[in-house]
C-alpha positions in Angstrom: -11.8 -7.9 16.6 -15.3 -7.5 14.6 -15.4 -4.1 12.8 -18.6 -1.7 12.0 -17.9 -1.4 8.4 -21.3 0.4 8.2 -19.9 3.9 6.7 -17.3 2.3 4.6 -17.2 3.7 1.4 -15.8 1.6 -0.9 -14.9 1.8 -4.8 -14.7 -1.8 -7.0 -13.2 -1.8 -10.4 -13.5 -4.9 -12.2 -14.4 -5.5 -15.7 -16.4 -8.3 -15.0 -19.8 -7.6 -13.9 -20.4 -11.0 -12.1 -16.9 -10.3 -10.4 -18.3 -6.7 -9.2 -21.8 -8.7 -7.7 -19.4 -11.2 -5.9 -17.7 -8.4 -4.4 -21.0 -6.1 -3.8 -22.4 -9.0 -2.0 -19.4 -9.9 -0.3 -19.1 -6.3 1.1 -23.0 -6.1 2.1 -21.9 -9.0 4.4 -19.5 -7.1 6.1 -22.0 -4.5 6.8 -21.6 -2.4 3.9 -24.7 -0.3 3.2 -25.6 -0.4 -0.9 -25.4 3.3 -0.4 -21.4 3.0 0.3 -20.4 0.9 -2.5 -19.8 2.5 -6.2 -18.8 0.0 -9.2 -17.0 0.9 -12.2 -15.9 -1.5 -15.4 -12.4 -0.2 -15.5 -9.6 2.1 -14.1 -10.6 5.1 -16.4 -13.8 5.5 -15.0 -12.4 5.0 -11.7 -10.4 8.1 -11.8 -13.6 10.0 -12.1 -15.9 8.1 -9.9 -13.1 8.2 -6.9 -13.0 12.0 -7.2 -17.0 12.5 -6.6 -17.2 9.6 -4.4 -14.3 9.7 -1.8 -14.1 6.3 -1.4 -12.4 4.8 1.8 -10.8 1.5 0.4 -10.4 1.1 -3.5 -11.1 -2.8 -4.3 -9.3 -3.0 -7.9 -9.1 -6.3 -10.5 -5.5 -6.2 -12.2 -6.4 -7.2 -15.9 -8.8 -4.5 -17.6 -8.6 -2.4 -20.5 -8.0 0.3 -21.1 -6.5 0.9 -17.4 -5.5 -2.2 -15.5 -5.4 -1.9 -12.3 -1.5 -1.3 -11.6 -2.0 2.0 -13.9 -5.3 2.7 -12.1 -3.3 2.4 -8.5 -0.3 4.9 -10.2 -2.4 7.3 -10.7 -4.4 7.3 -7.9 -0.9 7.4 -6.1 1.0 9.9 -8.1 -1.6 12.1 -10.3 -1.4 15.7 -9.0 -4.9 16.3 -9.2 -5.7 12.4 -7.4 -9.0 13.1 -5.2 -6.8 11.1 -2.4 -3.2 9.6 -3.0 -3.5 7.8 0.4 -6.6 5.5 -0.3 -5.8 2.1 0.4 -5.9 -0.1 -2.7 -6.8 -3.6 -2.6 -5.7 -5.5 -6.2 -7.4 -8.3 -6.8 -5.5 -10.9 -9.1 -5.3 -14.5 -10.6 -1.7 -13.7 -11.0 0.5 -14.5 -7.7 3.6 -15.3 -9.0 6.3 -12.9 -6.8 7.0 -10.7 -10.0 3.6 -9.9 -10.3 2.9 -9.2 -6.7 6.1 -7.6 -6.7 4.6 -5.5 -9.7 1.4 -4.4 -7.7 3.5 -3.3 -4.9 5.6 -1.2 -6.9 2.6 0.2 -8.2 1.5 1.5 -5.0 -1.3 -0.8 -3.5 -2.0 -2.0 -0.1 -2.8 -5.3 -0.3 -3.3 -8.1 -2.7 -5.9 -10.7 -2.4 -5.4 -13.4 -4.8 -8.2 -15.2 -7.0 -10.6 -17.0 -6.2 -11.9 -14.8 -3.5 -13.8 -15.4 -0.2 -15.9 -13.0 2.1 -13.1 -14.5 4.7 -10.4 -13.6 2.7 -11.5 -10.0 1.8 -12.2 -9.2 5.3 -8.7 -10.3 6.2 -7.4 -8.0 3.7 -9.6 -4.9 5.1 -8.4 -6.0 8.4 -4.7 -6.0 7.9 -4.8 -2.4 6.1 -6.7 -1.1 9.4 -4.6 -3.0 11.9 -1.3 -3.1 10.3 -0.9 0.3 8.7 1.9 1.2 6.7 4.1 4.4 6.1 3.8 6.1 2.9 7.2 6.5 1.1 7.4 9.8 -1.3 10.7 8.8 -3.6 11.1 10.3 -7.6 10.1 6.9 -8.8 7.5 5.2 -6.4 4.7 6.8 -3.8 2.7 4.6 -2.1 2.8 2.7 1.4 6.1 1.7 2.4 7.0 -1.8 0.3 8.6 -3.5 3.1 6.4 -5.7 5.2 8.9 -7.0 7.8 10.1 -5.3 10.8 13.3 -7.1 10.6 16.2 -5.3 13.3 19.1 -3.9 11.1 22.3 -4.5 13.1 24.2 -1.5 14.0 27.2 -0.9 11.4 30.6 -0.6 13.2 31.1 3.1 11.4 27.9 4.2 12.8 29.2 3.0 16.2 32.4 4.4 15.6 30.9 7.5 14.5 28.6 7.8 17.9 31.5 7.5 20.1 33.2 10.4 18.3 30.2 12.5 18.7 30.0 11.6 22.7 33.8 12.6 23.0 33.6 15.6 21.7 34.8 17.4 24.2 38.2 15.6 24.1 41.7 16.0 23.0 41.7 15.5 19.2 44.6 13.4 19.4 42.6 11.3 21.7 39.8 10.4 19.0 41.9 10.3 16.1 42.4 6.3 16.2 38.2 5.9 16.1 38.3 8.3 13.2 41.0 6.0 11.1 38.5 3.0 12.1 36.1 4.9 10.4 37.9 5.7 7.2 39.0 2.1 7.4 35.1 0.8 6.7 
């Protein structure tokens, strides 16, 4: 399915001017107008620009000074004065080891885009955000998109099944349902 990105507002955050221009050209090729693309050289400036610009998407590099992409994502997600803690974030990085990808996920990014990038890989990540949105999760130590990607069915636990049997027989004599209660206690 082709998408009309002409009204999409994107904030590109990268300390490398060349990479910002590459993203700008890729976004223009995807149909964005120049007026709907903002650029920042670091995470600190991006926090301010995001508040004023209200982007629909943030694309950020990982390695930047003084604030890297992980910290930017955490601040966007957790700061009380964040303009939009739900804004999708794509983190672009050359560090694609499992630990780095997991750290990006734990910082609250929606998608990781491995360098070198192409217009097609960028489009693929944007399309994934649109077509496979993830609910947001709020915990004491995390706020962001659900970190679980796979929809893995969980087998029903025996104790849940037994407890359900008790609930469905609530009008029975308690002596008749004591056996399932004992089974629940055994688990």
